[in-house]
N, C-alpha and C positions, 0 to 999 in steps of 0.2 A: 262231356258234361261241362256246362259253363260255370265260371266261378260264382255267379249269382246263385245258382242252385246248390253248389257245394258249400258256400259260406253265406247263408241267408242273413245271419246277424250282421256280418260285415256289409252286406248289400244294404240293409236297412240303415246302418250307421252312415253310409254314403248318401243315401237318398233323403234322409230326414232334413239335412241342411238345405238341400235343393228345394224341397217342398216348402220349407219355412220361408225361403227367399221369394218363391213364387207367390205364396200367400200374403206377403207383405206389400205387394205391388198395388197399383190402382184397382179399385173395385167399382164396377158399374152400379149405379143406384136404381132401385126399383126392381120389380119382378120381370121387367123386360130387358134386363142387362144394361140399363142405362140409356137405351135408345128412346128418344122422344122426337118423332118426326125427323127433321134434319139435324137435330142437336143430340149430343151425348152428355150425360151427367155421370160424374164419378167422384170418388173420394180417395184420399191417400193419407196414410198415417192414422194415428189414434190420439185420443185425449186432447190436450191443449195444442198438440202439434198437427191435428187433423186439418186437412185442406180439402175443400169441396169445390168442384169446378164444372162448368157446362161449356161446351165448345162446339163449333161447327167450322168446316172447311169452306173456302170460297167456292161458289158454284161456277163462277166465271171470272176471268182476269184478262184485262186488256192493257198493254200488249202482253202476250204470253211468250215466255222464253224457257228453254229446256233447263238451264242451270238454276232457275229460281227454286227455292225451297218451298216448304208447305206454307200456305197462307191460311191463317186461322184466327177466328174471332172467339175470345174466351171471357167468361165471367167467373170470378173466383171469390169464394167466401172462406175466411179463416179467422181465428181469434185475433182481434185487434184490427182487422181489415175487412170491411164489408163492401160488396158491390164493386170490386176491382175489375174494370173492363179493359182488356188489352187486345191489340191487333198485332199478330206476328206477320211481318211483311214477306218473309222468304228471301230477303236481301237486307244488307245493312243500309240504313237510311243515309243519304248524303248530309253534310252539314246544313243546319237550319232548314229542314224540310217543312212542307205544309202537309198536314194530315187532317182530313175532315171525314167524318162518318155521317151520312144522312139517312134518316128514316122518315120517309114522307117529307114534310116541310121542316122537320126538326134537324138542325145541324149541330154536331158535337165535335169540338176541337180536341186534338190529341197532341201530346208532346212525345218526343222519341228518345230512345237510348239504344244504340246498336241497331238491331233488327226488330225491335219491339216498340209499339206506340201505346201510350197510356192516356187515359182521360182523367181529369179531376172532377168530372161530372158524371160519376158512376150512377147515381140515383136517377138522373135525367135520362141517361142511356137506357137503363133498365126499364123505365116507364115507357120510353119510345119503343123498345123491343117488344114489350107486351102488347102494344096496340098496332104495330106495323106488320107488314108481310115480308118486306125485304129491307136490307141495309146495304148502302153503297159507300165504300171507302174510296176516296180520291186522295192520293198522296204523291209526293215527289219521288220519282224513281232514281235509280243509281246514277243516271246520266243527266238528271235534271228534267226529264220529260215526265208528264203525268202518267200515273198508273191507276187504273180503276179495278176494284175488286167488288164483286157482288155476292151477298150472303143471303140465304133464306132464313127467315125467322119462324118458319113452321116448326112447332114443337117447343119453342123457347120458353113459354110460360110454364109448361109442365116440367121442363128440365130445371128451370130456375126454382120452382117450388120444391123440387127434389133436393137441390143442393142446400137451400135454406133450411129445410127440415133436417137434413143430415148434419149441418153445421149451424146450429141456432145461435 
């Protein structure tokens, strides 16, 4: 007989903290588990500390290399910060890189810190994402060569609406 069956109260005492930790992690928004086309919408935390975000991975990257981390485009809503648009490069940007994200004819500049690029034009980026089909990020790679990452915008508007509703 296993100890779980022999000591059910002890087993519950052991499992309750594990369940609580799992329950406090990110939660997909909406009845579809947070999936909106090529975008995912989720929230983390509660009350004034609640963060809501929508994200998508790059559909293609040129050049590609095996040691590169995840390339992700994210929009975040939280108390005091609205429409924060970031780009995770999957590598540490070199000093003074150039990072531009284009949606159709609209070009959005980013500044960098470590492996993340940020825009000060979040509202403009959101407006472009809502009307575009794809976004293309062109940045300076780790050895000074250009890197291009392409993102789908399919499902963005619904994912964005879900995070704004969850974090008004």
